[in-house]
C-alpha positions in Angstrom: 17.6 1.5 -7.5 19.1 -1.9 -6.7 18.9 -5.1 -8.8 15.8 -6.8 -7.5 13.8 -10.0 -8.3 10.2 -9.1 -8.8 10.9 -5.5 -9.6 7.8 -3.8 -11.1 9.8 -1.3 -13.2 7.9 -2.2 -16.3 4.5 -2.0 -14.6 5.1 1.3 -12.8 3.7 3.4 -15.7 0.5 1.2 -15.6 0.2 1.5 -11.8 0.9 5.2 -12.0 -1.9 5.6 -14.6 -4.3 3.6 -12.4 -3.4 5.7 -9.3 -3.9 9.0 -11.3 -7.2 7.9 -12.9 -8.5 6.7 -9.5 -8.1 10.1 -7.9 -6.5 8.4 -4.9 -5.3 10.6 -2.1 -4.0 7.8 0.1 -2.3 4.5 -0.9 -0.9 1.4 0.6 2.1 -0.5 -0.8 2.0 -3.6 1.4 5.0 -5.5 0.0 7.0 -2.5 -0.9 10.5 -4.1 -1.6 12.6 -1.3 -3.1 9.7 1.2 -2.9 9.6 1.7 -6.6 5.8 1.7 -6.8 5.5 3.7 -3.5 7.7 6.3 -5.0 5.6 6.6 -8.1 2.5 7.1 -5.9 4.3 9.7 -3.8 5.3 11.7 -6.9 1.6 12.0 -7.6 1.1 13.7 -4.3 -0.5 10.7 -2.7 0.0 10.0 1.0 1.7 6.6 0.9 2.1 3.9 3.6 4.9 1.5 2.6 5.4 -1.8 4.6 7.6 -4.8 4.3 9.2 -7.5 6.6 12.8 -6.9 5.4 15.1 -4.6 7.3 16.6 -3.2 4.1 13.2 -2.5 2.6 12.2 -0.6 5.8 15.3 1.6 5.4 14.4 2.3 1.7 10.8 3.2 2.8 12.1 5.5 5.6 14.3 7.2 3.0 12.0 7.5 -0.1 8.5 7.4 1.5 8.7 8.7 5.0 11.4 11.4 4.5 10.1 14.7 3.2 12.8 16.2 0.9 11.8 19.7 2.0 12.8 18.8 5.6 16.4 17.8 4.6 19.1 20.4 4.5 21.0 19.8 1.2 24.3 21.1 2.5 24.1 18.9 5.7 23.4 15.8 3.6 26.0 16.7 1.0 28.6 17.2 3.7 27.8 13.9 5.3 28.1 12.0 2.0 31.4 13.8 1.1 32.8 12.9 4.5 31.8 9.2 4.1 33.3 9.1 0.6 36.6 10.3 1.9 37.0 7.6 4.6 39.9 5.2 4.2 38.9 1.5 4.2 39.2 -0.6 7.3 39.1 -4.4 7.7 35.9 -5.5 9.3 33.0 -8.0 9.1 32.1 -7.2 5.5 35.7 -7.6 4.3 36.2 -10.9 6.1 32.8 -12.4 5.4 31.8 -11.1 2.0 35.2 -10.5 0.4 37.4 -13.3 1.8 35.1 -16.1 2.8 32.7 -15.2 0.0 33.3 -13.1 -3.1 30.5 -10.6 -3.2 32.8 -7.6 -3.3 36.4 -7.0 -4.1 38.4 -6.5 -0.8 39.2 -2.8 -1.5 35.4 -2.1 -1.7 34.6 -4.3 1.2 37.0 -2.3 3.4 35.3 0.9 2.2 31.8 -0.6 3.1 33.1 -1.5 6.5 34.4 2.0 7.1 31.3 3.8 5.9 28.9 1.5 7.8 30.9 1.9 11.0 30.8 5.7 10.6 27.0 5.7 10.1 26.5 3.7 13.2 28.8 5.9 15.3 27.8 9.3 14.0 24.3 9.2 12.5 22.3 6.5 14.3 18.9 7.7 15.3 19.2 10.9 13.2 17.0 11.8 10.2 20.0 11.3 7.9 20.5 7.6 9.0 18.0 6.0 6.5 19.2 8.2 3.7 22.9 7.4 4.3 22.1 3.7 4.7 20.2 3.7 1.4 23.0 5.5 -0.3 25.5 2.8 1.0 23.3 -0.1 -0.1 22.8 1.4 -3.6 26.6 2.1 -3.8 27.4 -1.5 -2.8 24.9 -2.9 -5.3 26.7 -1.0 -8.1 30.0 -2.7 -7.4 28.9 -6.2 -6.4 29.8 -9.4 -8.2 26.6 -11.4 -8.2 24.0 -12.7 -10.6 21.4 -10.4 -9.1 20.7 -12.1 -5.8 23.0 -13.0 -2.9 22.5 -16.7 -2.9 25.7 -17.0 -5.0 28.4 -14.9 -6.7 30.0 -15.2 -10.1 33.1 -17.3 -10.5 35.1 -14.5 -12.1 34.9 -10.9 -10.8 32.1 -8.9 -12.5 33.4 -5.9 -14.4 31.5 -3.5 -12.3 33.2 -4.9 -9.1 36.4 -3.1 -10.2 34.8 0.3 -9.8 35.4 2.1 -6.5 32.5 2.4 -4.1 30.9 5.8 -4.4 28.0 7.1 -2.3 25.5 9.3 -4.1 22.6 11.3 -2.9 19.3 9.4 -3.2 16.5 11.2 -5.2 14.4 12.3 -2.3 10.8 13.2 -2.8 8.7 16.0 -1.3 5.8 15.0 0.8 5.1 12.9 3.8 4.4 9.2 4.2 4.7 6.2 6.5 7.2 3.4 6.6 6.4 0.3 8.7 8.1 -3.0 9.2 6.1 -6.1 9.8 4.4 -9.2 8.5 1.7 -8.3 5.9 -1.1 -10.5 7.2 -0.6 -9.1 10.7 -0.5 -5.5 9.6 -3.1 -5.5 6.9 -6.2 -5.0 9.0 -4.8 -2.2 11.1 -3.5 0.2 8.4 -6.5 1.5 6.5 -8.7 2.9 5.1 -7.0 3.7 1.8 -8.3 4.9 -1.5 -5.8 2.5 -3.3 -4.0 -0.5 -2.0 -1.3 -2.3 -4.0 -0.2 -5.9 -3.1 2.8 -7.6 -4.7 3.3 -10.7 -2.6 6.2 -13.2 -3.0 5.5 -15.7 -5.8 7.4 -18.8 -4.7 9.7 -20.5 -2.1 12.6 -18.2 -2.6 12.9 -15.8 0.4 13.9 -12.2 0.1 15.5 -12.6 3.6 18.1 -14.9 2.0 18.1 -13.5 -1.5 19.3 -10.2 -0.1 21.0 -11.3 3.2 23.9 -9.0 2.7 21.6 -5.9 2.7 19.9 -7.4 5.8 23.3 -7.5 7.6 24.3 -4.1 6.4 21.2 -2.6 8.0 21.2 -4.8 11.2 25.0 -4.4 11.5 25.0 -7.2 14.0 28.0 -9.4 12.7 25.8 -12.5 12.6 27.1 -16.1 12.4 26.8 -17.5 9.0 26.7 -20.7 7.0 27.3 -22.0 3.5 29.4 -20.7 0.6 27.3 -17.6 0.4 27.8 -16.8 4.1 24.0 -16.5 4.7 22.9 -15.3 8.1 22.4 -18.2 10.6 19.1 -16.8 11.6 17.8 -17.6 8.1 17.3 -21.1 9.6 15.1 -19.8 12.3 11.5 -20.6 11.7 10.4 -17.1 12.9 12.2 -15.5 9.9 10.2 -17.6 7.4 7.1 -16.2 5.7 3.8 -18.0 5.0 4.1 -16.6 1.5 7.1 -18.8 0.7 5.3 -22.1 1.3 3.0 -23.6 -1.3 0.9 -25.1 1.5 0.4 -21.8 3.5 0.6 -19.1 0.8 -2.9 -19.2 -0.6 -4.6 -18.8 2.8 -2.2 -16.1 3.8 -2.8 -14.1 0.6 -6.6 -14.6 0.8 -6.6 -13.4 4.4 -4.4 -10.4 3.6 -6.5 -9.4 0.6 -9.7 -9.6 2.7 -8.2 -7.6 5.5 -7.1 -4.6 3.5 -9.5 -1.7 3.8 -9.5 0.1 0.5 -11.7 1.5 -2.3 -9.6 0.0 -5.1 -7.3 -3.1 -4.6 -4.6 -3.8 -7.2 -2.9 -7.2 -6.8 0.0 -8.2 -9.0 1.0 -11.8 -9.7 2.4 -13.9 -12.5 2.1 -17.3 -14.2 5.0 -18.8 -12.3 3.1 -18.7 -9.1 1.3 -21.3 -7.0 -2.3 -20.0 -7.6 -4.3 -19.5 -10.7 -5.9 -16.3 -11.9 -9.3 -17.7 -11.1 -8.2 -18.3 -7.5 -6.8 -14.7 -7.3 -10.1 -13.3 -8.4 -12.0 -15.4 -5.9 -9.7 -14.0 -3.1 -10.8 -10.5 -4.2 -14.5 -11.4 -4.8 -15.7 -9.6 -1.6 -15.4 -6.4 -3.7 -18.3 -5.5 -6.1 -16.2 -5.8 -9.3 -13.1 -7.8 -10.2 -11.2 -7.7 -13.4 -7.8 -9.1 -14.4 -5.3 -7.7 -17.0 -2.4 -9.7 -18.5 1.0 -8.4 -19.6 3.8 -10.3 -21.4 7.1 -9.6 -19.7 10.8 -10.6 -19.7 11.8 -12.6 -16.6 14.1 -11.3 -13.9 17.8 -10.5 -14.6 19.0 -13.8 -13.0 17.1 -15.8 -15.5 18.7 -14.0 -18.4 22.2 -14.4 -16.8 21.6 -18.2 -16.4 21.7 -20.7 -13.6 24.8 -20.8 -11.4 25.8 -23.1 -8.5 26.9 -21.7 -5.1 30.5 -21.4 -6.4 29.4 -19.1 -9.2 29.8 -21.7 -12.0 27.2 -21.6 -14.7 25.2 -24.9 -14.7 22.1 -26.1 -16.6 19.9 -24.0 -18.8 17.0 -21.6 -18.3 13.7 -23.0 -19.4 12.2 -19.7 -20.6 13.0 -16.0 -20.6 9.4 -14.5 -20.7 6.4 -14.8 -18.5 3.0 -13.3 -18.0 2.3 -10.7 -15.3 -1.2 -10.3 -14.0 -3.0 -7.3 -12.4 -6.2 -8.2 -10.5 -8.3 -5.1 -10.0 -11.0 -5.2 -7.4 -13.3 -2.5 -6.0 -16.4 -0.6 -6.8 -17.7 -1.0 -10.4 -16.8 2.5 -11.3 -13.3 2.3 -9.7 -12.4 -1.0 -11.5 -13.7 0.1 -14.9 -11.8 3.4 -14.7 -8.6 1.5 -13.6 -8.9 -1.0 -16.5 -9.3 1.8 -19.0 -6.3 3.7 -17.6 -4.1 0.6 -17.5 -4.8 -0.4 -21.1 -4.1 3.1 -22.3 -0.8 3.1 -20.5 0.2 -0.3 -21.8 -1.2 -1.0 -25.3 -0.1 -4.7 -24.9 -2.4 -5.3 -21.9 -5.4 -7.4 -22.4 -8.2 -8.8 -20.3 -7.4 -12.3 -18.8 -10.4 -14.5 -19.4 -11.4 -17.0 -16.8 -11.2 -19.9 -19.3 -7.6 -19.0 -20.0 -6.7 -19.5 -16.4 -8.5 -22.8 -16.2 -6.7 -24.0 -19.4 -3.3 -23.1 -17.9 -4.0 -25.0 -14.7 -4.9 -28.1 -16.8 -1.7 -27.8 -18.9 0.4 -27.6 -15.7 -1.4 -30.6 -14.3 -0.6 -32.7 -17.4 -2.9 -34.9 -19.5 -5.8 -36.5 -17.8 -5.7 -40.2 -17.3 -8.3 -42.4 -19.0 -10.3 -44.8 -16.8 
């Protein structure tokens, strides 16, 4: 699994416990990202629909959610991976853009990435193996990159892992069927259900996954885009049509409220944290069309980039990180029975979980607003 901001690795056991206790047979993962949560649901035999706006996320969903491992011939996949691993490197877009102009990969690995991606486009495009091989390539490239966890910058000195040779491995495919869809969450939400369980993990701030992981976007699109800046970001990142309502403080609350209201499900699970633009109380209000709403709080370490520190576009460490821990929230909404069952299961799976009281959310908002002025 690639390095990813907002990864729910630590919450997966909780979400897995909720899904199991709920008895869900169908589930929606609306902002699926790397599909970590969708995979956990699929392992439980749940029919999963995984959606996201990102190209690379759609590829992951086609590989891990839509592909049925039982329909893949191991020898055919193994032969394809072995062939790609034997290819000599060639100079191409990745080498020029992400190794010479920028420093995301060492040139010998950049040439291998170019060779493998060209072969996938030439020999596997449109086949069932394409999303599997693309996933393998992205995961292989992630293991040898030289970044702080996102692709807005790279480190000044080559990361130790960047010296390792690129090696494609077989993704851990899962048995069972599922759906992988690409699109904007507010647009898709109303047309997908009904579901027994729906999981929403929307973006928390102005930082866009489209630019945070622009290298993966380009590897999937394979369109040799024009670029700008030290990080060689895709020029279409400046196009308003690639921007999400969830990355604007002005538009995010309405977009999230509309999305939560549009999802047709018996149990809604919404994750958020205390670095976001809306309070717990506001989140609960967004879900109040359900009969019962409860919120759990979990203390958590921040994303890997925060632990590595703040770097400028040239990869030089600057400034200091304000804090290394935050609080994750799970808002549970649905029938009274479904929510209470989910709360019990979540707290058993994570002994550190606790109910988030409404007065706590109001106090946090007041602290962030600063001391009140006296008349």
